[in-house]
C-alpha positions, 0 to 999 in steps of 0.5 A: 500499500503505498503512502503516496497521495493522488493529490499530492505531486511528484517534486518536478510536476506542476501542481494541481492549483498551477496546472488549473492557472495555465489551463484558464492562460491558454483559454483566455489565449484562445478567446483572445485569438478568436474573438472577432475583430468587428462586424464579419464583411460581405463582398457582393458584384452585381453585373445585371441590370434586369429586373429579376437580376436587380433583386438578388444582391439588393435582398442578400445586402439588406439581409446581411446588413440586418445581420450586422455584416458589413456589406459591399456591392460593387455594381458594373457593366449593367448591374449599374442600371439598378443604381441609376435612378430614372434606368431602375425604375424600367428594369426589363424582365427578359423572357427569352433564354429564362427557364423559368418563364411562362413561355416557350422561348418561339413565344418569347421572342415575339416583339413585345413579349419581354414588354408582357413578361416585365409587366406580369412580373412587375403585377406579381411583385406589387400583388406580393407586396414585395419590396420595389427595386427603390426602396431595398436601394433606400433601405440598404442605404440606410442599413450602411449598405455601400454600393459602388458603381465601376467608374470604367463602367460609368465613362462607358456607358456613358453616365453621368455620376449625379443621375446614381442615388443618394449614397451610391460611391461612383469613382470606384475600380476594379482594384478597389472591388478586388481588395474588398473581396479579398477582405470578405467573409463571404464573396458573391458574384449575382 
């Protein structure tokens, strides 16, 4: 029978109190190392300016902002129409090649069908009390979402920077967008 007690450490081993203190130190260091340095970041690239493609970046941006994300949406090419005050109010729905349209491609190709399908979608949006593009933009801006307009596309399309919604950041280049994506936790191309 041994006279050693289970609580007694060997001469060179740390005591239980020392081990407990070291565990506490390590847990504190781990918590500090994994502590968030701030809100998570989301970067979205919006490249399309049709009615059906304007909603995804706006819904994702406003929802992420509601969850505390720092959100940037970089609009380029036709995606700029979403940020343009006048053009955003008349976005069209392309019925050709859209597999979810209730009309076959042969009918969708007829003159005026884009206008018909756009009106159908606008009616559905209104009937379901879905927010408009303008309402989603304003809500997102109020929540701190940064909407960026690609400078190269502004020049290419000959847009006037004053025609964009108040609060839109103009003059942003691809290098800035790439850096934003590199810093983001989530990157999306819409």
